[in-house]
N, CA, C and O atoms as CSV, one atom per row, in Angstrom:
chain,resi,resn,atom,element,x,y,z
A,1,MET,N,N,75.355,147.972,77.961
A,1,MET,CA,C,74.734,146.634,77.909
A,1,MET,C,C,76.239,145.643,78.940
A,1,MET,O,O,77.460,145.682,78.786
A,2,ASN,N,N,75.601,145.076,79.663
A,2,ASN,CA,C,76.170,144.208,81.173
A,2,ASN,C,C,75.484,142.533,80.522
A,2,ASN,O,O,74.363,142.024,80.489
A,3,ARG,N,N,77.021,142.072,80.032
A,3,ARG,CA,C,77.198,140.674,79.735
A,3,ARG,C,C,77.315,140.029,80.851
A,3,ARG,O,O,77.370,140.640,81.918
A,4,MET,N,N,77.376,138.561,80.771
A,4,MET,CA,C,77.601,137.778,81.808
A,4,MET,C,C,79.213,137.268,81.493
A,4,MET,O,O,79.734,137.202,80.380
A,5,PRO,N,N,79.613,137.053,82.331
A,5,PRO,CA,C,81.268,136.749,81.921
A,5,PRO,C,C,81.256,135.225,81.257
A,5,PRO,O,O,80.557,134.291,81.652
A,6,SER,N,N,82.073,135.204,80.302
A,6,SER,CA,C,81.895,134.123,79.596
A,6,SER,C,C,82.909,132.959,79.649
A,6,SER,O,O,84.093,132.825,79.340
A,7,HIS,N,N,81.872,132.119,80.208
A,7,HIS,CA,C,82.402,130.557,80.128
A,7,HIS,C,C,83.036,129.333,79.331
A,7,HIS,O,O,82.963,128.104,79.318
A,8,ASP,N,N,83.919,130.705,78.457
A,8,ASP,CA,C,84.464,130.327,77.388
A,8,ASP,C,C,85.505,128.800,77.594
A,8,ASP,O,O,86.535,129.091,78.204
A,9,ARG,N,N,85.443,127.558,77.280
A,9,ARG,CA,C,86.543,126.805,77.476
A,9,ARG,C,C,87.826,127.072,76.416
A,9,ARG,O,O,88.701,126.233,76.199
A,10,HIS,N,N,87.782,128.021,75.977
A,10,HIS,CA,C,89.126,128.253,75.078
A,10,HIS,C,C,90.116,129.390,75.133
A,10,HIS,O,O,90.947,129.832,74.340
A,11,ALA,N,N,89.530,129.868,76.994
A,11,ALA,CA,C,90.070,131.229,77.981
A,11,ALA,C,C,91.300,130.449,78.441
A,11,ALA,O,O,91.118,129.276,78.766
A,12,PRO,N,N,92.493,130.945,78.506
A,12,PRO,CA,C,93.911,130.555,79.182
A,12,PRO,C,C,93.825,129.780,80.347
A,12,PRO,O,O,94.543,128.803,80.562
A,13,ALA,N,N,92.901,130.227,81.152
A,13,ALA,CA,C,92.961,129.593,82.628
A,13,ALA,C,C,92.205,128.546,82.686
A,13,ALA,O,O,92.570,127.537,83.289
A,14,ASN,N,N,90.917,128.647,82.001
A,14,ASN,CA,C,89.851,127.388,81.808
A,14,ASN,C,C,90.342,126.177,80.670
A,14,ASN,O,O,89.590,125.241,80.398
A,15,ARG,N,N,91.502,126.307,80.139
A,15,ARG,CA,C,92.088,125.525,79.121
A,15,ARG,C,C,93.329,124.926,80.054
A,15,ARG,O,O,93.916,123.973,79.542
A,16,ARG,N,N,93.758,125.320,81.232
A,16,ARG,CA,C,94.680,124.711,82.010
A,16,ARG,C,C,93.654,123.897,82.892
A,16,ARG,O,O,94.003,122.780,83.275
A,17,ARG,N,N,92.464,124.365,83.225
A,17,ARG,CA,C,91.693,123.669,84.217
A,17,ARG,C,C,91.290,122.269,83.428
A,17,ARG,O,O,91.232,121.143,83.924
A,18,VAL,N,N,91.109,122.540,82.473
A,18,VAL,CA,C,90.574,121.588,81.612
A,18,VAL,C,C,91.020,120.351,80.940
A,18,VAL,O,O,90.305,119.545,80.344
A,19,ARG,N,N,92.616,120.300,81.160
A,19,ARG,CA,C,94.080,119.884,80.637
A,19,ARG,C,C,94.014,119.031,82.003
A,19,ARG,O,O,93.544,117.912,82.206
A,20,ARG,N,N,94.437,119.638,82.580
A,20,ARG,CA,C,94.517,119.155,84.218
A,20,ARG,C,C,93.095,118.193,84.611
A,20,ARG,O,O,93.498,117.125,85.071
A,21,ALA,N,N,91.723,118.235,84.578
A,21,ALA,CA,C,90.599,117.322,84.855
A,21,ALA,C,C,91.124,116.155,83.974
A,21,ALA,O,O,91.260,115.034,84.464
A,22,ARG,N,N,91.479,116.467,82.412
A,22,ARG,CA,C,91.719,115.274,81.610
A,22,ARG,C,C,92.917,114.185,82.122
A,22,ARG,O,O,92.836,112.957,82.081
A,23,SER,N,N,93.941,114.924,82.569
A,23,SER,CA,C,94.984,114.554,83.101
A,23,SER,C,C,94.768,113.227,83.773
A,23,SER,O,O,95.161,112.121,83.403
A,24,ARG,N,N,93.946,113.613,85.015
A,24,ARG,CA,C,93.483,112.928,86.014
A,24,ARG,C,C,92.721,112.011,85.552
A,24,ARG,O,O,93.313,110.960,85.306
A,25,THR,N,N,91.587,112.026,85.338
A,25,THR,CA,C,90.830,111.503,84.428
A,25,THR,C,C,91.439,110.270,83.764
A,25,THR,O,O,91.295,109.215,84.380
A,26,ARG,N,N,92.101,110.237,82.595
A,26,ARG,CA,C,92.570,109.509,81.678
A,26,ARG,C,C,93.693,108.702,82.352
A,26,ARG,O,O,94.528,109.344,82.988
A,27,SER,N,N,93.792,107.508,82.290
A,27,SER,CA,C,94.835,106.214,82.757
A,27,SER,C,C,95.454,105.680,81.489
A,27,SER,O,O,94.931,105.425,80.404
A,28,ARG,N,N,96.510,105.593,81.838
A,28,ARG,CA,C,97.782,105.230,80.837
A,28,ARG,C,C,97.562,103.662,81.207
A,28,ARG,O,O,97.327,103.360,82.377
A,29,GLY,N,N,97.630,102.820,80.348
A,29,GLY,CA,C,97.859,101.412,80.255
A,29,GLY,C,C,99.220,101.106,80.513
A,29,GLY,O,O,100.003,102.033,80.718
A,30,ALA,N,N,99.666,99.742,80.533
A,30,ALA,CA,C,101.177,99.320,80.892
A,30,ALA,C,C,101.079,99.308,79.621
A,30,ALA,O,O,100.135,99.075,78.866
A,31,THR,N,N,102.791,99.746,79.362
A,31,THR,CA,C,103.324,99.394,77.700
A,31,THR,C,C,104.278,97.742,78.159
A,31,THR,O,O,104.575,97.184,79.215
A,32,ILE,N,N,104.456,97.498,76.884
A,32,ILE,CA,C,105.113,95.981,76.358
A,32,ILE,C,C,106.301,95.978,77.581
A,32,ILE,O,O,106.570,94.899,78.108
A,33,VAL,N,N,106.800,96.860,77.892
A,33,VAL,CA,C,108.378,96.573,78.355
A,33,VAL,C,C,107.800,96.382,80.009
A,33,VAL,O,O,108.331,95.520,80.709
A,34,GLU,N,N,106.755,97.189,80.530
A,34,GLU,CA,C,106.422,97.100,81.632
A,34,GLU,C,C,105.733,95.360,81.788
A,34,GLU,O,O,105.975,94.920,82.912
A,35,TYR,N,N,105.111,94.555,81.068
A,35,TYR,CA,C,104.743,94.067,80.940
A,35,TYR,C,C,105.903,92.819,81.068
A,35,TYR,O,O,105.956,91.931,81.918
A,36,ALA,N,N,106.560,93.005,80.231
A,36,ALA,CA,C,107.777,91.781,80.407
A,36,ALA,C,C,108.701,92.066,81.179
A,36,ALA,O,O,109.658,91.310,81.347
A,37,LEU,N,N,108.561,93.286,81.821
A,37,LEU,CA,C,109.411,93.377,83.372
A,37,LEU,C,C,108.647,92.569,84.137
A,37,LEU,O,O,109.155,91.543,84.588
A,38,LEU,N,N,107.416,92.863,84.389
A,38,LEU,CA,C,106.499,91.886,85.540
A,38,LEU,C,C,106.833,90.648,85.489
A,38,LEU,O,O,107.279,89.955,86.404
A,39,LEU,N,N,106.544,90.266,84.038
A,39,LEU,CA,C,107.320,88.773,83.448
A,39,LEU,C,C,108.469,88.143,83.891
A,39,LEU,O,O,108.643,86.969,84.219
A,40,PHE,N,N,109.283,89.147,83.855
A,40,PHE,CA,C,110.710,88.705,83.775
A,40,PHE,C,C,110.529,88.342,85.489
A,40,PHE,O,O,110.656,87.158,85.801
A,41,LEU,N,N,110.293,89.157,86.370
A,41,LEU,CA,C,109.995,89.219,87.837
A,41,LEU,C,C,109.649,87.753,88.250
A,41,LEU,O,O,110.347,86.977,88.902
A,42,VAL,N,N,108.247,87.531,87.648
A,42,VAL,CA,C,107.546,86.574,88.001
A,42,VAL,C,C,108.527,85.235,87.873
A,42,VAL,O,O,108.661,84.539,88.880
A,43,LEU,N,N,108.961,85.003,87.098
A,43,LEU,CA,C,109.623,83.999,86.525
A,43,LEU,C,C,111.092,83.960,87.726
A,43,LEU,O,O,111.276,82.944,88.397
A,44,VAL,N,N,111.758,84.824,87.816
A,44,VAL,CA,C,113.197,85.152,88.816
A,44,VAL,C,C,112.044,84.813,89.995
A,44,VAL,O,O,112.588,83.857,90.548
A,45,VAL,N,N,111.023,84.986,90.571
A,45,VAL,CA,C,110.597,84.753,91.727
A,45,VAL,C,C,109.961,83.116,91.958
A,45,VAL,O,O,109.632,82.602,93.027
A,46,ALA,N,N,109.916,82.493,90.527
A,46,ALA,CA,C,109.243,80.982,90.512
A,46,ALA,C,C,110.331,79.950,90.589
A,46,ALA,O,O,110.212,78.790,90.983
A,47,ALA,N,N,111.621,80.673,90.067
A,47,ALA,CA,C,112.973,79.781,89.541
A,47,ALA,C,C,113.390,79.879,90.896
A,47,ALA,O,O,113.997,78.896,91.322
A,48,PHE,N,N,113.176,81.017,91.828
A,48,PHE,CA,C,113.815,80.849,93.107
A,48,PHE,C,C,113.330,79.621,94.047
A,48,PHE,O,O,113.936,78.765,94.690
A,49,SER,N,N,112.207,79.866,93.872
A,49,SER,CA,C,111.144,79.259,94.698
A,49,SER,C,C,111.117,77.618,94.424
A,49,SER,O,O,111.049,76.834,95.370
A,50,VAL,N,N,111.153,77.342,93.564
A,50,VAL,CA,C,111.418,75.968,92.971
A,50,VAL,C,C,113.327,75.303,93.576
A,50,VAL,O,O,113.702,74.234,94.058
A,51,LYS,N,N,113.936,76.379,93.273
A,51,LYS,CA,C,114.780,75.610,93.585
A,51,LYS,C,C,115.419,75.777,94.666
A,51,LYS,O,O,116.508,75.205,94.734
A,52,LEU,N,N,114.974,76.584,95.826
A,52,LEU,CA,C,114.525,76.944,96.970
A,52,LEU,C,C,113.773,75.303,97.903
A,52,LEU,O,O,114.262,74.713,98.866
A,53,LEU,N,N,112.697,75.037,97.265
A,53,LEU,CA,C,111.710,74.102,97.836
A,53,LEU,C,C,112.089,73.367,97.214
A,53,LEU,O,O,112.366,72.522,98.065
A,54,GLY,N,N,112.495,72.739,95.856
A,54,GLY,CA,C,112.767,71.871,95.133
A,54,GLY,C,C,113.728,70.668,96.453
A,54,GLY,O,O,113.302,69.645,96.988
A,55,ASN,N,N,115.132,71.374,96.607
A,55,ASN,CA,C,115.811,70.876,98.024
A,55,ASN,C,C,114.888,70.253,99.119
A,55,ASN,O,O,114.849,69.092,99.527
A,56,THR,N,N,114.134,71.378,99.491
A,56,THR,CA,C,113.767,70.747,100.644
A,56,THR,C,C,112.755,69.392,100.669
A,56,THR,O,O,112.672,68.527,101.541
A,57,THR,N,N,112.001,69.525,99.371
A,57,THR,CA,C,110.715,68.582,99.228
A,57,THR,C,C,111.541,67.625,98.804
A,57,THR,O,O,110.832,66.635,98.619
A,58,ARG,N,N,112.948,67.308,98.480
A,58,ARG,CA,C,113.809,66.425,97.936
A,58,ARG,C,C,114.397,65.547,99.106
A,58,ARG,O,O,114.432,64.319,99.197
A,59,GLN,N,N,114.834,66.480,99.944
A,59,GLN,CA,C,115.301,65.687,101.251
A,59,GLN,C,C,114.156,65.349,102.404
A,59,GLN,O,O,114.391,64.610,103.360
A,60,GLY,N,N,113.143,65.864,102.218
A,60,GLY,CA,C,112.074,65.762,102.739
A,60,GLY,C,C,111.247,64.070,102.207
A,60,GLY,O,O,110.658,63.441,103.086
A,61,VAL,N,N,111.290,63.597,101.012
A,61,VAL,CA,C,110.685,62.791,100.284
A,61,VAL,C,C,111.644,61.876,100.881
A,61,VAL,O,O,111.255,61.208,101.839
A,62,ASP,N,N,113.167,61.701,100.348
A,62,ASP,CA,C,114.115,60.798,101.002
A,62,ASP,C,C,113.882,60.278,102.170
A,62,ASP,O,O,113.655,59.082,102.349
A,63,HIS,N,N,113.924,61.185,103.091
A,63,HIS,CA,C,113.892,61.121,104.649
A,63,HIS,C,C,112.404,60.307,104.625
A,63,HIS,O,O,112.604,59.100,104.754
A,64,ALA,N,N,111.409,60.539,104.535
A,64,ALA,CA,C,110.244,59.602,104.501
A,64,ALA,C,C,110.234,58.070,103.641
A,64,ALA,O,O,109.501,57.134,103.960
A,65,THR,N,N,111.171,58.047,102.540
A,65,THR,CA,C,111.421,57.221,102.073
A,65,THR,C,C,111.639,55.843,102.927
A,65,THR,O,O,110.957,54.831,103.091
A,66,MET,N,N,113.670,56.547,103.669
A,66,MET,CA,C,114.316,55.585,104.413
A,66,MET,C,C,113.294,55.243,105.449
A,66,MET,O,O,113.407,54.049,105.725
A,67,GLN,N,N,112.396,55.789,106.091
A,67,GLN,CA,C,111.171,55.825,106.797
A,67,GLN,C,C,110.524,54.190,107.091
A,67,GLN,O,O,110.430,53.466,108.082
A,68,PHE,N,N,110.151,54.083,105.631
A,68,PHE,CA,C,109.739,52.423,105.037
A,68,PHE,C,C,110.559,51.426,104.994
A,68,PHE,O,O,110.155,50.263,104.968
A,69,TYR,N,N,111.792,51.748,104.983
A,69,TYR,CA,C,112.867,50.547,104.491
A,69,TYR,C,C,113.267,49.961,105.847
A,69,TYR,O,O,114.068,49.028,105.904
């Protein structure tokens, strides 16, 4: 009796193929730590920007005010 080869998903080669396919399609969401690090980075960049632009803006406003006097 000639049987067709079984495409059983439990065969070792098929299990590896199925596992690889699942790992490619399944995406992992960000963890709380990753969100916290991202938020920290945004806050550091914002603080640096405010410090840098704050002085420049203050000098510009002072200069503009002196033009009116």
